[in-house]
NUVEX-727455 format. One record per residue: residue in one letter; x, y, z of N, C-alpha, C in turn. Coordinates in steps of 0.05 Angstrom, whole numbers, plus 5000, padded with zeros to 4 digits. Example, Ala and Ser with C-alpha at 12.3 -4.5 7.8 and 13.67 -1.06 7.14 Angstrom:
% NUVEX-727455
A526448865156524649105156526449345156;S525749555142527349795143525850015157;
END
This chain:
% NUVEX-727455
M835983353758833483313776834883343806;N833883563825834383563848834083123864;L835383093885834782833901833582803916;Y832783083935831583023958828983173961;G827683323935826083613941823583593948;S822383333937819483193938819483033961;A816683063981815982903991812582993990;V811082663995807582683991806082514012;I804282634014802882524044800282394025;L800582194042797582084020795781984035;A792982174026791582284036788282114027;G788781924004786981843983784881514001;G785781494020785281234036781181254034;K779981064040777981024043776581034070;S778781074090778381084119776080944133;T775580604121772980524134773680504156;R774880474166774780274199774480634212;M776180764208774981074225772381144224;G771481144201768781214202768881404180;F770181624182770081994172772881924155;D773882214145774682194120777882224148;K780082114146781782174160783782404154;Q783382594129784482834119783482994148;F780582914155779683154173780283014208;L782782844216784082844238785483074250;Q783883104278785683364280785583414315;V789083514328789483574349789783884351;Q789183904379788484204378787684424363;D788584554345787184664325787884674303;R790084384297790084314268789984114258;T789883984227789583764220791783634224;I792783334227794683234227796583224203;V794883304179795983334148796283724155;Q795683794160797584214157799584064189;H799483914197801983844219803783794203;L803183594192805283494172806483684151;I805483764139805984004116808184204130;S807584284149808684524166811584334164;H811884094179814484014185816483974165;L814383784140816083794112817483954113;G816184244111817084374098820084534113;K820384384133823884384144825484314115;R824984084104826683894084826183884062;F823583954053822783834024821584144018;T822184193985820584423985818184323954;D818184163960816484093936813783873949;I812683913961810483833976807383743968;M807283483967805083323943803383303962;V800283283953799283053986796182953953;S797182633961796182533945792582493955;S790782703938787582733947785682723924;A782682623927781482663910779882893925;T780383043942778183363950780683563948;P781983673923784183913932782684113946;K780984163947779984343955779684413987;L780984203997781884224025784084374033;Y786084444008789684604005789784793999;D792084974011792385224001793785113976;P793785173950795685083932798485333928;G797385543943801185643962802685413972;Q801085243991803485063995803984893998;V801984693981802784373969800684393936;R802284173925801484163900799683793900;V797383873905795283603899795183373875;I795683163878796182993864793782753859;K792982683834791082513838792682173829;D791082053835791981683821791881683799;I793981633781792881523757790981323748;Y792381093774791480903777788080873801;K785880783796784580933820783580683834;D783280713864781580473880783480243872;V786880353885788280073882789780183908;G789180263928791080253955793980593951;P794780443978796980623971799580613955;L798580423937801180353919801380523897;G797980593889796280733872797981053877;G798181143901798781433912802681503911;I803781343909806381303905806981313883;H805481193862805881123829805481473827;A803981603833802181873831804482033842;A805681993859807982183866810482053851;L810981933849813681863834813282033803;Q810881973793810382023762809482363760;G809482493783809282753786811182903798;A813482773813815982953841817683103813;K817983343839820383513831823083383825;S823383153843825983063852826382763853;E828282603848828682293837827182133864;A827682233885827882113904824382273922;V822882183932820482173948819682113976;F819682263995819782124017816082264017;V813981954036812681794038811281794065;I809881944069807281854093805081914088;A804081814106800681724100799781994120;C796482084120795982214131794682214159;D794181924167793381884196796381764211;M799181884198801681834213803482074227;P801782124254802182414264806082524275;Y806882334267809982334279812282374261;L813382534255815182604229817582614244;E820182484238822282504259824682564242;I825282874236827082964222829782814222;P830582844251833882704251833682404235;Y831682304231831581994215831182114191;I830182224186830182254156832282364139;D834182584158837382674151838782404150;F838282244172840582034168839381824143;M836681764133836081564120837681794089;M837482024085837482124061840982054067;D842582134082845182054086846881814078;E844881634084845081264072845281284057;M842681364040842581384011844081493987;K845981744002848081743992850181643981;K850881423995853081253987852681093974;G849880963966849680733940847680913916;S846980593906844580753894842280633891;W839980713896837580603913834780703894;D832880473898830880523888829180573915;A828680543937827880633958829780553988;C828580714008828780654041827980664050;V826980414062825680334089826880244118;T825080184128825780104156825979764162;A826379634169825379424180825079334212;R822879304217823079184246821978864254;G824178724255823578434251823778374224;D822178124209821778094183819078354170;H818978514180816878634168818878894159;L817579004132818279374118816279464139;E817779744143816079964149816780044118;V813580144106815080194084813880514078;F812580684103811680924101813781084126;H813581274124815881494138818781344120;S818281384091820581214076821181414047;F823081304037824281474009822781213989;Y822181363971822181143939822781293921;C823881143897825281323880824681333854;R824881573833823181513806824481293790;S827481163796828280923776826780603790;A824380583801822480363818821580433795;L820580713784817280663770816880433741;E818680343736817880063716816379843734;V818079743752816979633761814679693784;L814179883794811879933807809679923781;E809379943761807979963737807179703735;G809879623738808379313726806479143745;E807979203775806379103795803079183790;L802879543785799879583776797979493757;A800179383740798579313706797579023714;A798878863728798578553741796778503767;E795678793767793578783789793978633823;R797678773824799278673850799778923864;Y797478983889798579203893799079233923;S800679023940802379063953803679193957;V805079383981807479623982809579433985;Q809079264009811079004014812478943991;R810478753974811778673953812578823939;F812679033929813779183908816079203924;T816979303951818779343966820679283957;R820078983961821878743960822978603939;K821678763917821878773888824078893868;I824879183889826979403881829379303894;K830879483888833179543905832879733927;A832279613945831279803977833479783988;L833980054000836680004024834180034050;I834679804061834079704085834879764108;I834379944128834980014146835879914172;P836279684187835379514200835179714230;E833079464250832979634274834279774283;A836779654294839579744317841079974304;S840680064279841580314264839480514266;A837780434265834280614267833980734291;A834180584315832780614337833880904354;P836380914350836981174367835681434348;Y834481434322833181614314829781684317;L828981424326826781304337825481354364;P825081434368823481464397820781294403;E820781094417819480904423817080764394;W819480794373818380794346815680874328;R815181154350812681294338813281364315;A814581424306815081534277812881324256;F812281134265811080924248807980854260;T807581024280804180964292802481154269;N800880974265798281014253795481024256;I793281164260790481224276788381094254;N787780894254786680734240782980684259;T783180644282780480714286779180954303;P777380994310776181194337778281124356;E777780874377778580804391781580934396;E783780864371786880954365786381284364;Y784681404355784381694348783781834377;A782181684394782581754425784981804439;K784781564441788481484453790181644446;F790681754415792981944406791982204417;R789882204421788182584430789682524458;S788682404471788982414496791782404504;A794082234490796382144493798482494487;A796782594475798882854454798483124466;G795983084482795883374494796383554486;D797583784501799984014484801484054481;G803383744482806083644476806183514442;W804283534438803883454401805883674384;E808383644388809183874360812183704356;V813283324351813583294336813783354307;
END
């Protein structure tokens, strides 16, 4: 099985604070999801979208997957992606995260090759950035145990597995302004992003 061929965009959230489905977040002439699909294609051959609305996507571009464990948040999307992946490791990002840092993805992959890991995430202080990250099929047993026990925290799950944690000092050179971990949750954040992005949003 290929090690790094798969990526997933998590797009199954309820978008409660935004007030509308975040799959429709748009800047300039396309959605953030379409932007991510385009850029993920530079590194991944198997791009999945975890979504309950497959009609939104071109099956020639992506595979739409549905959660096996329903209504349990992003951990359910990660589980479905690992179950359906065509590679051992899956790059995970959410549909409301507009910045994809390809050099950092390359760095994470290179670091993972030096050992045997269940995941690769970034630390910022005591907090783990659990998206813009990698999870591996080797973590499925622990993940399914968490879901069966109705424990749905991605942070908790990540701390239970053998995760390669990239420290801030190592990650910082690849992450200008830490924008890779930006996510858009509210109309105010959306307006701020649209204003700041302007015509230069091509990362």
